[in-house]
mmCIF file of the N, C-alpha and C atoms, coordinates in Angstrom:
data_MODEL
# 
_entry.id   MODEL 
# 
loop_
_atom_site.group_PDB 
_atom_site.id 
_atom_site.type_symbol 
_atom_site.label_atom_id 
_atom_site.label_alt_id 
_atom_site.label_comp_id 
_atom_site.label_asym_id 
_atom_site.label_entity_id 
_atom_site.label_seq_id 
_atom_site.pdbx_PDB_ins_code 
_atom_site.Cartn_x 
_atom_site.Cartn_y 
_atom_site.Cartn_z 
_atom_site.occupancy 
_atom_site.B_iso_or_equiv 
_atom_site.pdbx_formal_charge 
_atom_site.auth_seq_id 
_atom_site.auth_comp_id 
_atom_site.auth_asym_id 
_atom_site.auth_atom_id 
_atom_site.pdbx_PDB_model_num 
ATOM 1   N N  . MET A 1 1  ? 69.479 210.920 7.255   1.00 0.00 ? 1  MET A N  1 
ATOM 2   C CA . MET A 1 1  ? 69.577 210.577 6.734   1.00 0.00 ? 1  MET A CA 1 
ATOM 3   C C  . MET A 1 1  ? 72.071 209.986 6.455   1.00 0.00 ? 1  MET A C  1 
ATOM 4   N N  . GLN A 1 2  ? 72.468 209.739 5.157   1.00 0.00 ? 2  GLN A N  1 
ATOM 5   C CA . GLN A 1 2  ? 73.286 208.978 5.609   1.00 0.00 ? 2  GLN A CA 1 
ATOM 6   C C  . GLN A 1 2  ? 74.709 209.228 4.315   1.00 0.00 ? 2  GLN A C  1 
ATOM 7   N N  . GLY A 1 3  ? 75.632 209.182 5.058   1.00 0.00 ? 3  GLY A N  1 
ATOM 8   C CA . GLY A 1 3  ? 76.753 209.721 4.142   1.00 0.00 ? 3  GLY A CA 1 
ATOM 9   C C  . GLY A 1 3  ? 77.785 209.102 4.261   1.00 0.00 ? 3  GLY A C  1 
ATOM 10  N N  . GLY A 1 4  ? 78.641 208.849 3.419   1.00 0.00 ? 4  GLY A N  1 
ATOM 11  C CA . GLY A 1 4  ? 79.773 208.050 2.886   1.00 0.00 ? 4  GLY A CA 1 
ATOM 12  C C  . GLY A 1 4  ? 81.138 208.559 1.635   1.00 0.00 ? 4  GLY A C  1 
ATOM 13  N N  . PRO A 1 5  ? 81.929 207.403 2.276   1.00 0.00 ? 5  PRO A N  1 
ATOM 14  C CA . PRO A 1 5  ? 82.545 207.465 0.654   1.00 0.00 ? 5  PRO A CA 1 
ATOM 15  C C  . PRO A 1 5  ? 81.118 206.836 -0.706  1.00 0.00 ? 5  PRO A C  1 
ATOM 16  N N  . SER A 1 6  ? 80.396 205.473 -0.922  1.00 0.00 ? 6  SER A N  1 
ATOM 17  C CA . SER A 1 6  ? 80.498 205.093 -1.920  1.00 0.00 ? 6  SER A CA 1 
ATOM 18  C C  . SER A 1 6  ? 78.597 206.204 -2.270  1.00 0.00 ? 6  SER A C  1 
ATOM 19  N N  . GLY A 1 7  ? 77.927 206.567 -1.236  1.00 0.00 ? 7  GLY A N  1 
ATOM 20  C CA . GLY A 1 7  ? 77.070 206.983 -1.698  1.00 0.00 ? 7  GLY A CA 1 
ATOM 21  C C  . GLY A 1 7  ? 75.449 208.837 -0.804  1.00 0.00 ? 7  GLY A C  1 
ATOM 22  N N  . ILE A 1 8  ? 74.761 208.945 -1.120  1.00 0.00 ? 8  ILE A N  1 
ATOM 23  C CA . ILE A 1 8  ? 74.372 208.758 0.218   1.00 0.00 ? 8  ILE A CA 1 
ATOM 24  C C  . ILE A 1 8  ? 73.470 208.230 0.543   1.00 0.00 ? 8  ILE A C  1 
ATOM 25  N N  . GLY A 1 9  ? 72.782 207.823 1.500   1.00 0.00 ? 9  GLY A N  1 
ATOM 26  C CA . GLY A 1 9  ? 70.593 207.482 1.489   1.00 0.00 ? 9  GLY A CA 1 
ATOM 27  C C  . GLY A 1 9  ? 70.285 207.810 2.350   1.00 0.00 ? 9  GLY A C  1 
ATOM 28  N N  . TYR A 1 10 ? 68.406 207.061 2.696   1.00 0.00 ? 10 TYR A N  1 
ATOM 29  C CA . TYR A 1 10 ? 67.818 208.270 2.873   1.00 0.00 ? 10 TYR A CA 1 
ATOM 30  C C  . TYR A 1 10 ? 67.411 206.415 3.571   1.00 0.00 ? 10 TYR A C  1 
ATOM 31  N N  . GLY A 1 11 ? 66.549 206.342 4.835   1.00 0.00 ? 11 GLY A N  1 
ATOM 32  C CA . GLY A 1 11 ? 65.337 205.802 5.271   1.00 0.00 ? 11 GLY A CA 1 
ATOM 33  C C  . GLY A 1 11 ? 64.774 206.411 5.845   1.00 0.00 ? 11 GLY A C  1 
ATOM 34  N N  . LEU A 1 12 ? 63.335 205.925 5.467   1.00 0.00 ? 12 LEU A N  1 
ATOM 35  C CA . LEU A 1 12 ? 62.299 206.046 6.580   1.00 0.00 ? 12 LEU A CA 1 
ATOM 36  C C  . LEU A 1 12 ? 61.656 204.907 6.935   1.00 0.00 ? 12 LEU A C  1 
ATOM 37  N N  . LYS A 1 13 ? 60.609 205.410 6.817   1.00 0.00 ? 13 LYS A N  1 
ATOM 38  C CA . LYS A 1 13 ? 59.618 205.064 8.761   1.00 0.00 ? 13 LYS A CA 1 
ATOM 39  C C  . LYS A 1 13 ? 59.230 203.877 8.202   1.00 0.00 ? 13 LYS A C  1 
ATOM 40  N N  . TYR A 1 14 ? 58.968 203.348 6.820   1.00 0.00 ? 14 TYR A N  1 
ATOM 41  C CA . TYR A 1 14 ? 58.298 202.022 6.322   1.00 0.00 ? 14 TYR A CA 1 
ATOM 42  C C  . TYR A 1 14 ? 58.635 201.976 4.997   1.00 0.00 ? 14 TYR A C  1 
ATOM 43  N N  . GLN A 1 15 ? 59.240 200.915 4.874   1.00 0.00 ? 15 GLN A N  1 
ATOM 44  C CA . GLN A 1 15 ? 58.904 200.502 3.645   1.00 0.00 ? 15 GLN A CA 1 
ATOM 45  C C  . GLN A 1 15 ? 58.535 199.919 2.197   1.00 0.00 ? 15 GLN A C  1 
ATOM 46  N N  . ALA A 1 16 ? 59.528 200.556 1.028   1.00 0.00 ? 16 ALA A N  1 
ATOM 47  C CA . ALA A 1 16 ? 58.084 199.865 0.883   1.00 0.00 ? 16 ALA A CA 1 
ATOM 48  C C  . ALA A 1 16 ? 58.036 198.014 0.037   1.00 0.00 ? 16 ALA A C  1 
ATOM 49  N N  . ASP A 1 17 ? 56.744 197.231 -0.964  1.00 0.00 ? 17 ASP A N  1 
ATOM 50  C CA . ASP A 1 17 ? 56.645 195.881 -0.685  1.00 0.00 ? 17 ASP A CA 1 
ATOM 51  C C  . ASP A 1 17 ? 57.406 195.608 -2.019  1.00 0.00 ? 17 ASP A C  1 
ATOM 52  N N  . THR A 1 18 ? 58.141 196.676 -2.661  1.00 0.00 ? 18 THR A N  1 
ATOM 53  C CA . THR A 1 18 ? 57.451 195.785 -4.129  1.00 0.00 ? 18 THR A CA 1 
ATOM 54  C C  . THR A 1 18 ? 59.623 196.123 -4.182  1.00 0.00 ? 18 THR A C  1 
ATOM 55  N N  . ASP A 1 19 ? 60.048 194.979 -5.511  1.00 0.00 ? 19 ASP A N  1 
ATOM 56  C CA . ASP A 1 19 ? 61.075 195.535 -6.301  1.00 0.00 ? 19 ASP A CA 1 
ATOM 57  C C  . ASP A 1 19 ? 61.696 195.929 -6.346  1.00 0.00 ? 19 ASP A C  1 
ATOM 58  N N  . HIS A 1 20 ? 61.234 197.015 -6.913  1.00 0.00 ? 20 HIS A N  1 
ATOM 59  C CA . HIS A 1 20 ? 62.085 198.676 -7.474  1.00 0.00 ? 20 HIS A CA 1 
ATOM 60  C C  . HIS A 1 20 ? 60.861 199.693 -6.574  1.00 0.00 ? 20 HIS A C  1 
ATOM 61  N N  . THR A 1 21 ? 61.524 200.950 -6.865  1.00 0.00 ? 21 THR A N  1 
ATOM 62  C CA . THR A 1 21 ? 60.808 201.569 -6.354  1.00 0.00 ? 21 THR A CA 1 
ATOM 63  C C  . THR A 1 21 ? 61.592 203.185 -7.071  1.00 0.00 ? 21 THR A C  1 
ATOM 64  N N  . SER A 1 22 ? 60.195 204.168 -7.769  1.00 0.00 ? 22 SER A N  1 
ATOM 65  C CA . SER A 1 22 ? 61.137 205.617 -8.711  1.00 0.00 ? 22 SER A CA 1 
ATOM 66  C C  . SER A 1 22 ? 60.865 206.428 -8.448  1.00 0.00 ? 22 SER A C  1 
ATOM 67  N N  . PHE A 1 23 ? 61.597 207.722 -9.081  1.00 0.00 ? 23 PHE A N  1 
ATOM 68  C CA . PHE A 1 23 ? 61.553 208.845 -8.013  1.00 0.00 ? 23 PHE A CA 1 
ATOM 69  C C  . PHE A 1 23 ? 61.870 209.747 -9.573  1.00 0.00 ? 23 PHE A C  1 
ATOM 70  N N  . ILE A 1 24 ? 60.786 210.777 -9.272  1.00 0.00 ? 24 ILE A N  1 
ATOM 71  C CA . ILE A 1 24 ? 61.207 211.602 -10.510 1.00 0.00 ? 24 ILE A CA 1 
ATOM 72  C C  . ILE A 1 24 ? 61.734 212.724 -9.674  1.00 0.00 ? 24 ILE A C  1 
ATOM 73  N N  . THR A 1 25 ? 62.748 213.490 -9.745  1.00 0.00 ? 25 THR A N  1 
ATOM 74  C CA . THR A 1 25 ? 63.621 215.502 -9.990  1.00 0.00 ? 25 THR A CA 1 
ATOM 75  C C  . THR A 1 25 ? 63.686 215.847 -11.277 1.00 0.00 ? 25 THR A C  1 
ATOM 76  N N  . GLY A 1 26 ? 64.006 217.172 -11.409 1.00 0.00 ? 26 GLY A N  1 
ATOM 77  C CA . GLY A 1 26 ? 64.461 217.668 -11.691 1.00 0.00 ? 26 GLY A CA 1 
ATOM 78  C C  . GLY A 1 26 ? 65.503 218.951 -11.603 1.00 0.00 ? 26 GLY A C  1 
ATOM 79  N N  . THR A 1 27 ? 65.788 219.697 -12.571 1.00 0.00 ? 27 THR A N  1 
ATOM 80  C CA . THR A 1 27 ? 67.263 220.362 -12.617 1.00 0.00 ? 27 THR A CA 1 
ATOM 81  C C  . THR A 1 27 ? 66.420 221.964 -12.469 1.00 0.00 ? 27 THR A C  1 
ATOM 82  N N  . LEU A 1 28 ? 66.854 222.648 -11.623 1.00 0.00 ? 28 LEU A N  1 
ATOM 83  C CA . LEU A 1 28 ? 66.807 224.101 -12.172 1.00 0.00 ? 28 LEU A CA 1 
ATOM 84  C C  . LEU A 1 28 ? 68.528 225.179 -12.452 1.00 0.00 ? 28 LEU A C  1 
ATOM 85  N N  . SER A 1 29 ? 68.027 225.471 -14.179 1.00 0.00 ? 29 SER A N  1 
ATOM 86  C CA . SER A 1 29 ? 68.655 227.047 -14.772 1.00 0.00 ? 29 SER A CA 1 
ATOM 87  C C  . SER A 1 29 ? 68.011 227.421 -15.065 1.00 0.00 ? 29 SER A C  1 
ATOM 88  N N  . LEU A 1 30 ? 68.909 228.878 -14.377 1.00 0.00 ? 30 LEU A N  1 
ATOM 89  C CA . LEU A 1 30 ? 68.431 230.470 -15.197 1.00 0.00 ? 30 LEU A CA 1 
ATOM 90  C C  . LEU A 1 30 ? 68.157 229.682 -16.736 1.00 0.00 ? 30 LEU A C  1 
ATOM 91  N N  . LYS A 1 31 ? 69.941 229.575 -16.833 1.00 0.00 ? 31 LYS A N  1 
ATOM 92  C CA . LYS A 1 31 ? 69.953 230.166 -18.347 1.00 0.00 ? 31 LYS A CA 1 
ATOM 93  C C  . LYS A 1 31 ? 70.047 228.526 -19.052 1.00 0.00 ? 31 LYS A C  1 
ATOM 94  N N  . GLU A 1 32 ? 70.062 228.091 -18.827 1.00 0.00 ? 32 GLU A N  1 
ATOM 95  C CA . GLU A 1 32 ? 70.242 226.719 -19.663 1.00 0.00 ? 32 GLU A CA 1 
ATOM 96  C C  . GLU A 1 32 ? 68.613 226.702 -19.809 1.00 0.00 ? 32 GLU A C  1 
ATOM 97  N N  . ASP A 1 33 ? 67.559 225.152 -21.133 1.00 0.00 ? 33 ASP A N  1 
ATOM 98  C CA . ASP A 1 33 ? 66.574 224.584 -20.919 1.00 0.00 ? 33 ASP A CA 1 
ATOM 99  C C  . ASP A 1 33 ? 66.523 222.819 -19.518 1.00 0.00 ? 33 ASP A C  1 
ATOM 100 N N  . ASN A 1 34 ? 65.721 223.054 -18.753 1.00 0.00 ? 34 ASN A N  1 
ATOM 101 C CA . ASN A 1 34 ? 65.632 221.947 -17.669 1.00 0.00 ? 34 ASN A CA 1 
ATOM 102 C C  . ASN A 1 34 ? 65.072 220.371 -18.010 1.00 0.00 ? 34 ASN A C  1 
ATOM 103 N N  . GLU A 1 35 ? 65.653 220.154 -17.493 1.00 0.00 ? 35 GLU A N  1 
ATOM 104 C CA . GLU A 1 35 ? 65.066 218.635 -17.071 1.00 0.00 ? 35 GLU A CA 1 
ATOM 105 C C  . GLU A 1 35 ? 64.169 218.230 -16.577 1.00 0.00 ? 35 GLU A C  1 
ATOM 106 N N  . VAL A 1 36 ? 63.334 216.979 -16.362 1.00 0.00 ? 36 VAL A N  1 
ATOM 107 C CA . VAL A 1 36 ? 63.297 216.052 -15.825 1.00 0.00 ? 36 VAL A CA 1 
ATOM 108 C C  . VAL A 1 36 ? 62.862 214.740 -16.330 1.00 0.00 ? 36 VAL A C  1 
ATOM 109 N N  . HIS A 1 37 ? 63.824 213.676 -14.301 1.00 0.00 ? 37 HIS A N  1 
ATOM 110 C CA . HIS A 1 37 ? 64.262 212.888 -14.106 1.00 0.00 ? 37 HIS A CA 1 
ATOM 111 C C  . HIS A 1 37 ? 63.574 211.502 -13.771 1.00 0.00 ? 37 HIS A C  1 
ATOM 112 N N  . LEU A 1 38 ? 63.162 210.568 -14.929 1.00 0.00 ? 38 LEU A N  1 
ATOM 113 C CA . LEU A 1 38 ? 62.332 209.463 -13.790 1.00 0.00 ? 38 LEU A CA 1 
ATOM 114 C C  . LEU A 1 38 ? 63.698 208.459 -14.025 1.00 0.00 ? 38 LEU A C  1 
ATOM 115 N N  . ILE A 1 39 ? 63.699 207.981 -12.093 1.00 0.00 ? 39 ILE A N  1 
ATOM 116 C CA . ILE A 1 39 ? 64.821 207.358 -11.603 1.00 0.00 ? 39 ILE A CA 1 
ATOM 117 C C  . ILE A 1 39 ? 64.737 206.326 -11.484 1.00 0.00 ? 39 ILE A C  1 
ATOM 118 N N  . ARG A 1 40 ? 64.689 204.852 -11.210 1.00 0.00 ? 40 ARG A N  1 
ATOM 119 C CA . ARG A 1 40 ? 64.456 203.406 -10.423 1.00 0.00 ? 40 ARG A CA 1 
ATOM 120 C C  . ARG A 1 40 ? 65.456 202.741 -10.070 1.00 0.00 ? 40 ARG A C  1 
ATOM 121 N N  . PHE A 1 41 ? 65.219 202.713 -8.846  1.00 0.00 ? 41 PHE A N  1 
ATOM 122 C CA . PHE A 1 41 ? 65.870 201.982 -8.219  1.00 0.00 ? 41 PHE A CA 1 
ATOM 123 C C  . PHE A 1 41 ? 65.580 199.987 -8.616  1.00 0.00 ? 41 PHE A C  1 
ATOM 124 N N  . SER A 1 42 ? 66.413 199.917 -7.934  1.00 0.00 ? 42 SER A N  1 
ATOM 125 C CA . SER A 1 42 ? 65.730 197.930 -8.429  1.00 0.00 ? 42 SER A CA 1 
ATOM 126 C C  . SER A 1 42 ? 66.938 197.173 -7.359  1.00 0.00 ? 42 SER A C  1 
ATOM 127 N N  . SER A 1 43 ? 66.012 196.958 -6.253  1.00 0.00 ? 43 SER A N  1 
ATOM 128 C CA . SER A 1 43 ? 66.424 196.097 -4.731  1.00 0.00 ? 43 SER A CA 1 
ATOM 129 C C  . SER A 1 43 ? 67.506 195.464 -5.400  1.00 0.00 ? 43 SER A C  1 
ATOM 130 N N  . ASP A 1 44 ? 66.440 193.779 -5.490  1.00 0.00 ? 44 ASP A N  1 
ATOM 131 C CA . ASP A 1 44 ? 67.309 193.153 -6.134  1.00 0.00 ? 44 ASP A CA 1 
ATOM 132 C C  . ASP A 1 44 ? 69.011 193.365 -6.850  1.00 0.00 ? 44 ASP A C  1 
ATOM 133 N N  . ARG A 1 45 ? 68.524 194.037 -7.657  1.00 0.00 ? 45 ARG A N  1 
ATOM 134 C CA . ARG A 1 45 ? 70.076 193.199 -8.598  1.00 0.00 ? 45 ARG A CA 1 
ATOM 135 C C  . ARG A 1 45 ? 70.473 194.997 -7.959  1.00 0.00 ? 45 ARG A C  1 
ATOM 136 N N  . THR A 1 46 ? 70.461 196.335 -6.771  1.00 0.00 ? 46 THR A N  1 
ATOM 137 C CA . THR A 1 46 ? 71.068 197.253 -6.310  1.00 0.00 ? 46 THR A CA 1 
ATOM 138 C C  . THR A 1 46 ? 71.476 197.848 -6.890  1.00 0.00 ? 46 THR A C  1 
ATOM 139 N N  . GLU A 1 47 ? 70.059 198.437 -8.508  1.00 0.00 ? 47 GLU A N  1 
ATOM 140 C CA . GLU A 1 47 ? 71.013 198.967 -9.578  1.00 0.00 ? 47 GLU A CA 1 
ATOM 141 C C  . GLU A 1 47 ? 70.648 200.258 -9.028  1.00 0.00 ? 47 GLU A C  1 
ATOM 142 N N  . LEU A 1 48 ? 70.949 202.082 -9.512  1.00 0.00 ? 48 LEU A N  1 
ATOM 143 C CA . LEU A 1 48 ? 70.072 202.827 -10.013 1.00 0.00 ? 48 LEU A CA 1 
ATOM 144 C C  . LEU A 1 48 ? 69.753 202.641 -11.631 1.00 0.00 ? 48 LEU A C  1 
ATOM 145 N N  . LYS A 1 49 ? 68.159 203.646 -12.176 1.00 0.00 ? 49 LYS A N  1 
ATOM 146 C CA . LYS A 1 49 ? 68.378 203.524 -13.695 1.00 0.00 ? 49 LYS A CA 1 
ATOM 147 C C  . LYS A 1 49 ? 67.695 204.746 -14.726 1.00 0.00 ? 49 LYS A C  1 
ATOM 148 N N  . CYS A 1 50 ? 67.784 205.272 -15.075 1.00 0.00 ? 50 CYS A N  1 
ATOM 149 C CA . CYS A 1 50 ? 67.260 206.329 -15.460 1.00 0.00 ? 50 CYS A CA 1 
ATOM 150 C C  . CYS A 1 50 ? 66.438 206.172 -16.565 1.00 0.00 ? 50 CYS A C  1 
ATOM 151 N N  . GLU A 1 51 ? 65.042 205.736 -16.361 1.00 0.00 ? 51 GLU A N  1 
ATOM 152 C CA . GLU A 1 51 ? 63.967 205.659 -17.065 1.00 0.00 ? 51 GLU A CA 1 
ATOM 153 C C  . GLU A 1 51 ? 62.924 206.497 -17.277 1.00 0.00 ? 51 GLU A C  1 
ATOM 154 N N  . GLY A 1 52 ? 63.459 207.404 -17.357 1.00 0.00 ? 52 GLY A N  1 
ATOM 155 C CA . GLY A 1 52 ? 62.791 208.496 -18.525 1.00 0.00 ? 52 GLY A CA 1 
ATOM 156 C C  . GLY A 1 52 ? 63.554 209.933 -18.093 1.00 0.00 ? 52 GLY A C  1 
ATOM 157 N N  . LEU A 1 53 ? 63.916 210.920 -19.678 1.00 0.00 ? 53 LEU A N  1 
ATOM 158 C CA . LEU A 1 53 ? 64.383 211.900 -19.852 1.00 0.00 ? 53 LEU A CA 1 
ATOM 159 C C  . LEU A 1 53 ? 63.406 212.947 -20.277 1.00 0.00 ? 53 LEU A C  1 
ATOM 160 N N  . PHE A 1 54 ? 63.198 213.851 -19.971 1.00 0.00 ? 54 PHE A N  1 
ATOM 161 C CA . PHE A 1 54 ? 62.375 214.780 -20.417 1.00 0.00 ? 54 PHE A CA 1 
ATOM 162 C C  . PHE A 1 54 ? 62.690 215.968 -20.485 1.00 0.00 ? 54 PHE A C  1 
ATOM 163 N N  . SER A 1 55 ? 62.486 217.616 -21.806 1.00 0.00 ? 55 SER A N  1 
ATOM 164 C CA . SER A 1 55 ? 63.432 217.995 -21.802 1.00 0.00 ? 55 SER A CA 1 
ATOM 165 C C  . SER A 1 55 ? 62.289 218.989 -21.062 1.00 0.00 ? 55 SER A C  1 
ATOM 166 N N  . HIS A 1 56 ? 63.029 220.246 -20.077 1.00 0.00 ? 56 HIS A N  1 
ATOM 167 C CA . HIS A 1 56 ? 61.564 221.335 -19.448 1.00 0.00 ? 56 HIS A CA 1 
ATOM 168 C C  . HIS A 1 56 ? 62.239 222.998 -19.794 1.00 0.00 ? 56 HIS A C  1 
ATOM 169 N N  . PRO A 1 57 ? 60.728 222.854 -20.140 1.00 0.00 ? 57 PRO A N  1 
ATOM 170 C CA . PRO A 1 57 ? 62.132 224.818 -20.679 1.00 0.00 ? 57 PRO A CA 1 
ATOM 171 C C  . PRO A 1 57 ? 62.726 225.861 -20.267 1.00 0.00 ? 57 PRO A C  1 
ATOM 172 N N  . ASN A 1 58 ? 61.354 225.370 -18.248 1.00 0.00 ? 58 ASN A N  1 
ATOM 173 C CA . ASN A 1 58 ? 61.475 226.152 -17.156 1.00 0.00 ? 58 ASN A CA 1 
ATOM 174 C C  . ASN A 1 58 ? 61.765 225.671 -16.199 1.00 0.00 ? 58 ASN A C  1 
ATOM 175 N N  . GLU A 1 59 ? 61.973 226.379 -15.583 1.00 0.00 ? 59 GLU A N  1 
ATOM 176 C CA . GLU A 1 59 ? 63.140 226.157 -14.280 1.00 0.00 ? 59 GLU A CA 1 
ATOM 177 C C  . GLU A 1 59 ? 61.952 225.280 -13.623 1.00 0.00 ? 59 GLU A C  1 
ATOM 178 N N  . ILE A 1 60 ? 61.555 224.557 -12.989 1.00 0.00 ? 60 ILE A N  1 
ATOM 179 C CA . ILE A 1 60 ? 61.924 223.448 -12.715 1.00 0.00 ? 60 ILE A CA 1 
ATOM 180 C C  . ILE A 1 60 ? 61.185 224.324 -11.139 1.00 0.00 ? 60 ILE A C  1 
ATOM 181 N N  . TRP A 1 61 ? 59.681 224.193 -10.035 1.00 0.00 ? 61 TRP A N  1 
ATOM 182 C CA . TRP A 1 61 ? 59.570 225.140 -8.771  1.00 0.00 ? 61 TRP A CA 1 
ATOM 183 C C  . TRP A 1 61 ? 59.397 224.131 -7.982  1.00 0.00 ? 61 TRP A C  1 
ATOM 184 N N  . ASP A 1 62 ? 58.150 223.043 -9.213  1.00 0.00 ? 62 ASP A N  1 
ATOM 185 C CA . ASP A 1 62 ? 57.698 221.657 -8.214  1.00 0.00 ? 62 ASP A CA 1 
ATOM 186 C C  . ASP A 1 62 ? 56.787 220.469 -8.849  1.00 0.00 ? 62 ASP A C  1 
ATOM 187 N N  . LEU A 1 63 ? 57.382 219.297 -8.162  1.00 0.00 ? 63 LEU A N  1 
ATOM 188 C CA . LEU A 1 63 ? 57.465 217.897 -8.857  1.00 0.00 ? 63 LEU A CA 1 
ATOM 189 C C  . LEU A 1 63 ? 56.718 217.795 -7.898  1.00 0.00 ? 63 LEU A C  1 
ATOM 190 N N  . VAL A 1 64 ? 56.108 217.059 -9.027  1.00 0.00 ? 64 VAL A N  1 
ATOM 191 C CA . VAL A 1 64 ? 54.367 215.627 -8.141  1.00 0.00 ? 64 VAL A CA 1 
ATOM 192 C C  . VAL A 1 64 ? 54.648 214.189 -8.508  1.00 0.00 ? 64 VAL A C  1 
ATOM 193 N N  . SER A 1 65 ? 54.270 213.716 -8.884  1.00 0.00 ? 65 SER A N  1 
ATOM 194 C CA . SER A 1 65 ? 53.581 213.071 -9.550  1.00 0.00 ? 65 SER A CA 1 
ATOM 195 C C  . SER A 1 65 ? 52.060 211.980 -9.249  1.00 0.00 ? 65 SER A C  1 
ATOM 196 N N  . CYS A 1 66 ? 51.573 211.905 -10.402 1.00 0.00 ? 66 CYS A N  1 
ATOM 197 C CA . CYS A 1 66 ? 50.504 212.131 -9.685  1.00 0.00 ? 66 CYS A CA 1 
ATOM 198 C C  . CYS A 1 66 ? 49.631 210.576 -9.275  1.00 0.00 ? 66 CYS A C  1 
ATOM 199 N N  . PRO A 1 67 ? 48.510 210.334 -8.512  1.00 0.00 ? 67 PRO A N  1 
ATOM 200 C CA . PRO A 1 67 ? 48.751 209.355 -6.928  1.00 0.00 ? 67 PRO A CA 1 
ATOM 201 C C  . PRO A 1 67 ? 48.346 207.753 -8.339  1.00 0.00 ? 67 PRO A C  1 
ATOM 202 N N  . PHE A 1 68 ? 47.423 207.903 -9.047  1.00 0.00 ? 68 PHE A N  1 
ATOM 203 C CA . PHE A 1 68 ? 46.395 206.907 -8.865  1.00 0.00 ? 68 PHE A CA 1 
ATOM 204 C C  . PHE A 1 68 ? 47.109 206.994 -11.175 1.00 0.00 ? 68 PHE A C  1 
ATOM 205 N N  . ASP A 1 69 ? 47.691 207.371 -11.822 1.00 0.00 ? 69 ASP A N  1 
ATOM 206 C CA . ASP A 1 69 ? 48.616 206.984 -12.783 1.00 0.00 ? 69 ASP A CA 1 
ATOM 207 C C  . ASP A 1 69 ? 49.982 207.350 -12.828 1.00 0.00 ? 69 ASP A C  1 
ATOM 208 N N  . GLN A 1 70 ? 51.138 206.353 -12.832 1.00 0.00 ? 70 GLN A N  1 
ATOM 209 C CA . GLN A 1 70 ? 52.708 206.459 -12.476 1.00 0.00 ? 70 GLN A CA 1 
ATOM 210 C C  . GLN A 1 70 ? 52.985 207.352 -14.175 1.00 0.00 ? 70 GLN A C  1 
ATOM 211 N N  . ARG A 1 71 ? 52.262 207.075 -15.498 1.00 0.00 ? 71 ARG A N  1 
ATOM 212 C CA . ARG A 1 71 ? 52.665 207.601 -15.826 1.00 0.00 ? 71 ARG A CA 1 
ATOM 213 C C  . ARG A 1 71 ? 52.916 209.430 -16.158 1.00 0.00 ? 71 ARG A C  1 
ATOM 214 N N  . MET A 1 72 ? 51.840 209.079 -15.052 1.00 0.00 ? 72 MET A N  1 
ATOM 215 C CA . MET A 1 72 ? 51.255 211.092 -14.620 1.00 0.00 ? 72 MET A CA 1 
ATOM 216 C C  . MET A 1 72 ? 52.222 211.727 -14.021 1.00 0.00 ? 72 MET A C  1 
ATOM 217 N N  . LEU A 1 73 ? 52.507 213.148 -14.526 1.00 0.00 ? 73 LEU A N  1 
ATOM 218 C CA . LEU A 1 73 ? 53.035 213.610 -13.126 1.00 0.00 ? 73 LEU A CA 1 
ATOM 219 C C  . LEU A 1 73 ? 52.997 215.555 -13.929 1.00 0.00 ? 73 LEU A C  1 
ATOM 220 N N  . SER A 1 74 ? 52.973 215.861 -13.221 1.00 0.00 ? 74 SER A N  1 
ATOM 221 C CA . SER A 1 74 ? 52.509 217.367 -12.689 1.00 0.00 ? 74 SER A CA 1 
ATOM 222 C C  . SER A 1 74 ? 54.366 218.652 -12.393 1.00 0.00 ? 74 SER A C  1 
ATOM 223 N N  . THR A 1 75 ? 54.714 219.724 -13.115 1.00 0.00 ? 75 THR A N  1 
ATOM 224 C CA . THR A 1 75 ? 55.438 220.664 -12.643 1.00 0.00 ? 75 THR A CA 1 
ATOM 225 C C  . THR A 1 75 ? 55.020 222.362 -12.525 1.00 0.00 ? 75 THR A C  1 
ATOM 226 N N  . VAL A 1 76 ? 55.898 222.401 -11.385 1.00 0.00 ? 76 VAL A N  1 
ATOM 227 C CA . VAL A 1 76 ? 55.368 224.539 -11.311 1.00 0.00 ? 76 VAL A CA 1 
ATOM 228 C C  . VAL A 1 76 ? 56.363 224.825 -11.674 1.00 0.00 ? 76 VAL A C  1 
ATOM 229 N N  . PHE A 1 77 ? 56.689 225.677 -12.447 1.00 0.00 ? 77 PHE A N  1 
ATOM 230 C CA . PHE A 1 77 ? 57.066 226.898 -13.695 1.00 0.00 ? 77 PHE A CA 1 
ATOM 231 C C  . PHE A 1 77 ? 56.374 228.113 -12.877 1.00 0.00 ? 77 PHE A C  1 
ATOM 232 N N  . PHE A 1 78 ? 57.060 229.350 -13.393 1.00 0.00 ? 78 PHE A N  1 
ATOM 233 C CA . PHE A 1 78 ? 57.269 230.522 -13.591 1.00 0.00 ? 78 PHE A CA 1 
ATOM 234 C C  . PHE A 1 78 ? 57.719 231.486 -14.939 1.00 0.00 ? 78 PHE A C  1 
ATOM 235 N N  . THR A 1 79 ? 57.116 231.718 -15.409 1.00 0.00 ? 79 THR A N  1 
ATOM 236 C CA . THR A 1 79 ? 57.512 232.554 -16.635 1.00 0.00 ? 79 THR A CA 1 
ATOM 237 C C  . THR A 1 79 ? 57.726 234.434 -16.619 1.00 0.00 ? 79 THR A C  1 
ATOM 238 N N  . ALA A 1 80 ? 58.959 235.219 -16.810 1.00 0.00 ? 80 ALA A N  1 
ATOM 239 C CA . ALA A 1 80 ? 58.570 236.779 -16.442 1.00 0.00 ? 80 ALA A CA 1 
ATOM 240 C C  . ALA A 1 80 ? 57.934 237.625 -17.908 1.00 0.00 ? 80 ALA A C  1 
ATOM 241 N N  . SER A 1 81 ? 56.929 237.579 -17.417 1.00 0.00 ? 81 SER A N  1 
ATOM 242 C CA . SER A 1 81 ? 55.950 239.069 -18.879 1.00 0.00 ? 81 SER A CA 1 
ATOM 243 C C  . SER A 1 81 ? 57.368 240.133 -18.995 1.00 0.00 ? 81 SER A C  1 
ATOM 244 N N  . LEU A 1 82 ? 57.471 240.852 -19.895 1.00 0.00 ? 82 LEU A N  1 
ATOM 245 C CA . LEU A 1 82 ? 57.321 242.466 -19.545 1.00 0.00 ? 82 LEU A CA 1 
ATOM 246 C C  . LEU A 1 82 ? 57.588 243.366 -19.802 1.00 0.00 ? 82 LEU A C  1 
ATOM 247 N N  . ASP A 1 83 ? 55.269 243.205 -19.872 1.00 0.00 ? 83 ASP A N  1 
ATOM 248 C CA . ASP A 1 83 ? 54.257 244.037 -20.396 1.00 0.00 ? 83 ASP A CA 1 
ATOM 249 C C  . ASP A 1 83 ? 54.450 245.557 -19.509 1.00 0.00 ? 83 ASP A C  1 
ATOM 250 N N  . LEU A 1 84 ? 55.017 246.181 -20.245 1.00 0.00 ? 84 LEU A N  1 
ATOM 251 C CA . LEU A 1 84 ? 55.710 247.434 -19.875 1.00 0.00 ? 84 LEU A CA 1 
ATOM 252 C C  . LEU A 1 84 ? 54.607 248.375 -20.357 1.00 0.00 ? 84 LEU A C  1 
# 
């Protein structure tokens, strides 16, 4: 991992052979609704762009993309039940 005044970078052993790379990330808030972001990095223009923003009512504990359909993702979250 590298850091500096222009941002943070992370190097991988094997690089992708595409013009762009997509990432998914999510927020983890106990007090507010959370969000899942689809972020695309275009290497030819050196540009980061938010391609999708999705509301998520609970804190996101885990997030994974579908290996065979890039339009699908899955989240893991917990909701507490106060059945006393």
